[in-house]
BAMI-608680 format. One record per residue (C-alpha): residue in three letters; y, x, z. Coordinates in steps of 0.1 Angstrom, whole numbers. Layout:
N
{type:ALA; y:Y; x:X; z:Z}
...
END
This chain:
312
{type:MET; y:-258; x:-293; z:-240}
{type:ARG; y:-273; x:-259; z:-242}
{type:ASN; y:-286; x:-268; z:-280}
{type:LEU; y:-252; x:-274; z:-294}
{type:THR; y:-244; x:-254; z:-323}
{type:LEU; y:-211; x:-241; z:-338}
{type:ARG; y:-218; x:-261; z:-368}
{type:GLN; y:-222; x:-293; z:-349}
{type:LEU; y:-190; x:-288; z:-326}
{type:ARG; y:-169; x:-279; z:-360}
{type:ALA; y:-182; x:-312; z:-374}
{type:ILE; y:-167; x:-330; z:-342}
{type:GLN; y:-136; x:-312; z:-350}
{type:ALA; y:-133; x:-323; z:-385}
{type:ILE; y:-140; x:-357; z:-379}
{type:ALA; y:-112; x:-358; z:-352}
{type:THR; y:-88; x:-342; z:-376}
{type:ASN; y:-96; x:-363; z:-407}
{type:GLY; y:-106; x:-397; z:-390}
{type:LYS; y:-132; x:-402; z:-416}
{type:ILE; y:-168; x:-386; z:-422}
{type:VAL; y:-160; x:-383; z:-461}
{type:ASN; y:-131; x:-364; z:-455}
{type:ALA; y:-145; x:-343; z:-427}
{type:ALA; y:-174; x:-333; z:-449}
{type:ARG; y:-148; x:-323; z:-480}
{type:MET; y:-131; x:-300; z:-454}
{type:LEU; y:-165; x:-285; z:-441}
{type:GLY; y:-177; x:-283; z:-477}
{type:LEU; y:-206; x:-304; z:-469}
{type:SER; y:-221; x:-336; z:-476}
{type:PRO; y:-211; x:-368; z:-458}
{type:PRO; y:-247; x:-376; z:-448}
{type:ALA; y:-250; x:-340; z:-432}
{type:VAL; y:-221; x:-346; z:-413}
{type:THR; y:-232; x:-378; z:-400}
{type:ILE; y:-265; x:-363; z:-387}
{type:GLN; y:-247; x:-336; z:-371}
{type:LEU; y:-227; x:-361; z:-351}
{type:ARG; y:-257; x:-382; z:-343}
{type:GLN; y:-273; x:-353; z:-330}
{type:VAL; y:-245; x:-344; z:-306}
{type:GLU; y:-241; x:-379; z:-293}
{type:GLU; y:-280; x:-379; z:-287}
{type:GLU; y:-278; x:-349; z:-269}
{type:ALA; y:-248; x:-360; z:-249}
{type:GLY; y:-260; x:-395; z:-240}
{type:ILE; y:-226; x:-410; z:-251}
{type:GLU; y:-208; x:-420; z:-282}
{type:LEU; y:-180; x:-396; z:-292}
{type:PHE; y:-159; x:-418; z:-316}
{type:ASP; y:-150; x:-455; z:-320}
{type:ARG; y:-159; x:-469; z:-352}
{type:THR; y:-126; x:-486; z:-363}
{type:ALA; y:-114; x:-502; z:-397}
{type:GLU; y:-86; x:-471; z:-396}
{type:GLY; y:-112; x:-447; z:-391}
{type:MET; y:-131; x:-427; z:-365}
{type:ARG; y:-111; x:-423; z:-333}
{type:PRO; y:-125; x:-398; z:-306}
{type:THR; y:-134; x:-415; z:-271}
{type:ALA; y:-127; x:-399; z:-240}
{type:ALA; y:-158; x:-380; z:-242}
{type:GLY; y:-151; x:-370; z:-280}
{type:LEU; y:-118; x:-355; z:-267}
{type:VAL; y:-136; x:-335; z:-242}
{type:PHE; y:-158; x:-322; z:-270}
{type:VAL; y:-130; x:-317; z:-294}
{type:ASP; y:-112; x:-293; z:-267}
{type:ALA; y:-146; x:-276; z:-258}
{type:ALA; y:-147; x:-268; z:-295}
{type:GLN; y:-113; x:-253; z:-298}
{type:MET; y:-117; x:-231; z:-268}
{type:ILE; y:-149; x:-218; z:-282}
{type:GLU; y:-132; x:-213; z:-316}
{type:GLU; y:-102; x:-195; z:-297}
{type:ARG; y:-128; x:-172; z:-278}
{type:LEU; y:-141; x:-162; z:-311}
{type:ARG; y:-112; x:-153; z:-325}
{type:LEU; y:-103; x:-135; z:-293}
{type:LEU; y:-135; x:-119; z:-293}
{type:GLU; y:-132; x:-105; z:-331}
{type:ASP; y:-95; x:-89; z:-319}
{type:GLN; y:-112; x:-74; z:-291}
{type:ILE; y:-139; x:-58; z:-310}
{type:ASP; y:-112; x:-44; z:-335}
{type:ALA; y:-91; x:-30; z:-306}
{type:ILE; y:-124; x:-12; z:-293}
{type:LYS; y:-128; x:1; z:-328}
{type:GLY; y:-93; x:14; z:-328}
{type:VAL; y:-83; x:-12; z:-356}
{type:ARG; y:-46; x:-20; z:-346}
{type:THR; y:-47; x:-56; z:-364}
{type:GLY; y:-51; x:-89; z:-357}
{type:THR; y:-35; x:-126; z:-355}
{type:LEU; y:-5; x:-142; z:-335}
{type:LYS; y:3; x:-177; z:-335}
{type:LEU; y:38; x:-181; z:-322}
{type:GLY; y:54; x:-215; z:-312}
{type:VAL; y:90; x:-217; z:-302}
{type:VAL; y:113; x:-246; z:-291}
{type:SER; y:139; x:-257; z:-315}
{type:THR; y:165; x:-240; z:-296}
{type:ALA; y:147; x:-205; z:-301}
{type:LYS; y:147; x:-208; z:-337}
{type:TYR; y:183; x:-193; z:-337}
{type:PHE; y:167; x:-156; z:-325}
{type:ALA; y:130; x:-160; z:-329}
{type:PRO; y:129; x:-149; z:-366}
{type:ARG; y:148; x:-116; z:-358}
{type:LEU; y:126; x:-111; z:-328}
{type:MET; y:93; x:-114; z:-350}
{type:ALA; y:106; x:-91; z:-379}
{type:ALA; y:113; x:-63; z:-354}
{type:PHE; y:79; x:-67; z:-337}
{type:MET; y:64; x:-68; z:-374}
{type:LYS; y:80; x:-35; z:-380}
{type:GLU; y:66; x:-18; z:-352}
{type:HIS; y:32; x:-36; z:-358}
{type:PRO; y:29; x:-44; z:-396}
{type:ASP; y:-10; x:-50; z:-394}
{type:ILE; y:-6; x:-77; z:-368}
{type:GLU; y:-3; x:-111; z:-389}
{type:MET; y:21; x:-136; z:-371}
{type:ARG; y:25; x:-174; z:-376}
{type:LEU; y:54; x:-192; z:-366}
{type:SER; y:58; x:-229; z:-357}
{type:ILE; y:88; x:-248; z:-343}
{type:GLY; y:92; x:-282; z:-326}
{type:ASN; y:108; x:-298; z:-295}
{type:ARG; y:95; x:-290; z:-260}
{type:ALA; y:69; x:-319; z:-260}
{type:GLU; y:57; x:-306; z:-294}
{type:THR; y:55; x:-270; z:-284}
{type:ILE; y:36; x:-280; z:-252}
{type:ALA; y:11; x:-301; z:-270}
{type:SER; y:6; x:-269; z:-295}
{type:LEU; y:-2; x:-251; z:-266}
{type:LYS; y:-23; x:-274; z:-250}
{type:ASN; y:-41; x:-277; z:-282}
{type:HIS; y:-48; x:-241; z:-287}
{type:ASP; y:-26; x:-244; z:-318}
{type:VAL; y:-4; x:-214; z:-306}
{type:ASP; y:-14; x:-184; z:-287}
{type:ILE; y:23; x:-178; z:-271}
{type:ALA; y:52; x:-202; z:-267}
{type:LEU; y:87; x:-192; z:-262}
{type:MET; y:107; x:-217; z:-241}
{type:GLY; y:133; x:-224; z:-214}
{type:ARG; y:109; x:-244; z:-188}
{type:PRO; y:72; x:-235; z:-187}
{type:ALA; y:49; x:-264; z:-191}
{type:LYS; y:37; x:-279; z:-158}
{type:ASP; y:9; x:-301; z:-171}
{type:ILE; y:-16; x:-274; z:-182}
{type:PRO; y:-23; x:-240; z:-165}
{type:VAL; y:0; x:-214; z:-179}
{type:ARG; y:11; x:-179; z:-171}
{type:ALA; y:50; x:-176; z:-178}
{type:SER; y:71; x:-143; z:-179}
{type:ALA; y:108; x:-142; z:-181}
{type:PHE; y:125; x:-121; z:-209}
{type:GLY; y:160; x:-129; z:-212}
{type:ASP; y:189; x:-150; z:-200}
{type:HIS; y:194; x:-183; z:-214}
{type:PRO; y:230; x:-198; z:-208}
{type:LEU; y:237; x:-234; z:-211}
{type:VAL; y:275; x:-245; z:-219}
{type:ILE; y:295; x:-277; z:-228}
{type:ILE; y:311; x:-275; z:-262}
{type:ALA; y:337; x:-295; z:-278}
{type:PRO; y:358; x:-293; z:-311}
{type:PRO; y:389; x:-269; z:-309}
{type:GLU; y:414; x:-300; z:-309}
{type:HIS; y:398; x:-316; z:-278}
{type:PRO; y:421; x:-321; z:-248}
{type:LEU; y:400; x:-302; z:-227}
{type:ALA; y:397; x:-273; z:-251}
{type:HIS; y:426; x:-253; z:-233}
{type:MET; y:421; x:-265; z:-196}
{type:ARG; y:409; x:-244; z:-171}
{type:ASP; y:381; x:-250; z:-143}
{type:ILE; y:374; x:-286; z:-153}
{type:SER; y:356; x:-303; z:-127}
{type:LYS; y:322; x:-319; z:-127}
{type:GLU; y:339; x:-354; z:-120}
{type:ARG; y:361; x:-350; z:-151}
{type:ILE; y:337; x:-337; z:-175}
{type:ALA; y:314; x:-367; z:-167}
{type:GLN; y:340; x:-389; z:-181}
{type:GLU; y:335; x:-378; z:-214}
{type:ASN; y:309; x:-392; z:-242}
{type:PHE; y:279; x:-367; z:-244}
{type:LEU; y:259; x:-362; z:-274}
{type:ILE; y:221; x:-354; z:-260}
{type:ARG; y:188; x:-345; z:-270}
{type:GLU; y:157; x:-366; z:-266}
{type:PRO; y:142; x:-373; z:-232}
{type:GLY; y:121; x:-344; z:-219}
{type:SER; y:140; x:-317; z:-240}
{type:GLY; y:150; x:-287; z:-219}
{type:THR; y:189; x:-290; z:-224}
{type:ARG; y:184; x:-325; z:-214}
{type:ILE; y:167; x:-320; z:-181}
{type:SER; y:193; x:-295; z:-171}
{type:LEU; y:221; x:-318; z:-179}
{type:GLU; y:205; x:-346; z:-160}
{type:ILE; y:204; x:-322; z:-129}
{type:PHE; y:240; x:-310; z:-136}
{type:LEU; y:254; x:-345; z:-138}
{type:GLY; y:230; x:-361; z:-110}
{type:GLU; y:254; x:-358; z:-83}
{type:VAL; y:278; x:-379; z:-101}
{type:PRO; y:274; x:-417; z:-90}
{type:GLY; y:261; x:-439; z:-121}
{type:ARG; y:264; x:-410; z:-145}
{type:LEU; y:226; x:-409; z:-155}
{type:ASP; y:226; x:-447; z:-162}
{type:ASP; y:242; x:-442; z:-195}
{type:LEU; y:237; x:-404; z:-204}
{type:GLY; y:249; x:-405; z:-239}
{type:VAL; y:240; x:-409; z:-276}
{type:GLU; y:206; x:-395; z:-284}
{type:MET; y:205; x:-371; z:-314}
{type:GLY; y:172; x:-354; z:-329}
{type:SER; y:181; x:-319; z:-333}
{type:ASN; y:207; x:-291; z:-322}
{type:GLU; y:223; x:-290; z:-357}
{type:THR; y:229; x:-327; z:-358}
{type:ILE; y:245; x:-324; z:-322}
{type:LYS; y:267; x:-295; z:-335}
{type:GLN; y:278; x:-313; z:-364}
{type:ALA; y:286; x:-344; z:-345}
{type:VAL; y:308; x:-325; z:-320}
{type:MET; y:326; x:-308; z:-349}
{type:ALA; y:332; x:-344; z:-364}
{type:GLY; y:349; x:-356; z:-331}
{type:LEU; y:320; x:-379; z:-319}
{type:GLY; y:319; x:-363; z:-283}
{type:ILE; y:309; x:-332; z:-264}
{type:ALA; y:275; x:-316; z:-259}
{type:PHE; y:258; x:-297; z:-233}
{type:ILE; y:237; x:-270; z:-254}
{type:SER; y:223; x:-235; z:-254}
{type:ALA; y:248; x:-207; z:-259}
{type:HIS; y:224; x:-194; z:-284}
{type:THR; y:224; x:-220; z:-307}
{type:ILE; y:265; x:-220; z:-313}
{type:ALA; y:271; x:-182; z:-318}
{type:SER; y:285; x:-187; z:-353}
{type:GLU; y:302; x:-218; z:-347}
{type:VAL; y:323; x:-204; z:-318}
{type:GLU; y:329; x:-171; z:-335}
{type:ALA; y:342; x:-192; z:-367}
{type:GLY; y:365; x:-214; z:-345}
{type:ARG; y:347; x:-244; z:-352}
{type:LEU; y:337; x:-252; z:-317}
{type:VAL; y:347; x:-241; z:-284}
{type:ILE; y:330; x:-237; z:-250}
{type:LEU; y:347; x:-259; z:-223}
{type:ASP; y:356; x:-239; z:-190}
{type:VAL; y:337; x:-263; z:-167}
{type:THR; y:333; x:-256; z:-131}
{type:GLY; y:298; x:-244; z:-127}
{type:MET; y:293; x:-232; z:-162}
{type:PRO; y:276; x:-215; z:-176}
{type:ILE; y:243; x:-226; z:-161}
{type:ARG; y:221; x:-197; z:-165}
{type:ARG; y:185; x:-202; z:-170}
{type:GLN; y:157; x:-179; z:-188}
{type:TRP; y:137; x:-177; z:-217}
{type:PHE; y:98; x:-173; z:-210}
{type:ALA; y:68; x:-162; z:-230}
{type:VAL; y:43; x:-187; z:-220}
{type:THR; y:5; x:-186; z:-227}
{type:ARG; y:-24; x:-204; z:-210}
{type:SER; y:-37; x:-188; z:-179}
{type:ASP; y:-76; x:-202; z:-189}
{type:HIS; y:-77; x:-178; z:-216}
{type:ALA; y:-75; x:-141; z:-218}
{type:LEU; y:-49; x:-123; z:-238}
{type:SER; y:-62; x:-110; z:-271}
{type:PRO; y:-50; x:-76; z:-280}
{type:ALA; y:-22; x:-90; z:-304}
{type:MET; y:-10; x:-112; z:-276}
{type:ALA; y:-8; x:-84; z:-253}
{type:THR; y:11; x:-63; z:-275}
{type:PHE; y:36; x:-90; z:-284}
{type:HIS; y:39; x:-100; z:-249}
{type:ASN; y:46; x:-60; z:-239}
{type:PHE; y:72; x:-62; z:-269}
{type:LEU; y:89; x:-90; z:-253}
{type:MET; y:91; x:-77; z:-218}
{type:ARG; y:107; x:-45; z:-234}
{type:LYS; y:129; x:-55; z:-261}
{type:GLY; y:130; x:-91; z:-262}
{type:ALA; y:166; x:-95; z:-245}
{type:MET; y:179; x:-73; z:-273}
{type:TYR; y:174; x:-101; z:-299}
{type:LEU; y:190; x:-128; z:-279}
{type:PRO; y:228; x:-136; z:-290}
{type:LEU; y:256; x:-119; z:-271}
{type:PHE; y:268; x:-144; z:-248}
{type:GLY; y:297; x:-122; z:-234}
{type:LYS; y:312; x:-122; z:-269}
{type:LEU; y:314; x:-161; z:-269}
{type:TYR; y:325; x:-165; z:-232}
{type:PRO; y:344; x:-135; z:-221}
{type:ASP; y:348; x:-145; z:-186}
{type:SER; y:309; x:-148; z:-180}
{type:GLY; y:302; x:-114; z:-168}
{type:SER; y:277; x:-107; z:-197}
END
């Protein structure tokens, strides 16, 4: 493996990304035969095939996936090296790829704007996805830092809490429970819930909350693909929802939604900044992390205004 070159590894990445030699060659600015030769050289060096040749295109084998992951790690390390050299030179620049779960999109832009105002020479890119997509981006080195409510467990990560993340149950203002106090868990469990997809942070927390009610998890509720869809469905009277308080600030203030007074609510979780622990922090990542620890909580919606009895 000592004879592998960056050019060869980039060819492997391009084939895996595009699925076809001709498309990989176009991406790399090379001829298809040149890319084929590079692939053949790597396979000969490794003594194993890296791709299955199928009618649909080139699919990475288990060995191919290992090579792709190694190539991504090397590219990431080279980018880190460049940022570190710039830092040694005193150049306050760099790039930062930020990934956030969909719930965090309600405050991430303000957070980014404040950071970029302090550090205008650091280029930031934002990607938004559900929990599974954000973890996959972190796993594939597509993001440097991820903001989420529950750190990933299937990849090595370091996680730092930077603010409270309250979870509440919402209903339309005309709902029969809207003006009740101290609603029991057993009573709220009788309602029709509108829920996110399996694996989402809020759904996991709801499953934990209702897990003590016999049989309730057998039919948890109606699945919907986004917080926005859930909010609209609740306002339309289709059910109630367990949701992050940070996603509903404007609707509650406008009187289109209410937070139900359920015993044991709000459930207080935390927001975490998550990075891979098997990678060193670049200067840009370290700068953003320090900013989050100092000021991140300032850019979260003020929950106390929505829920006066919360103690916020």
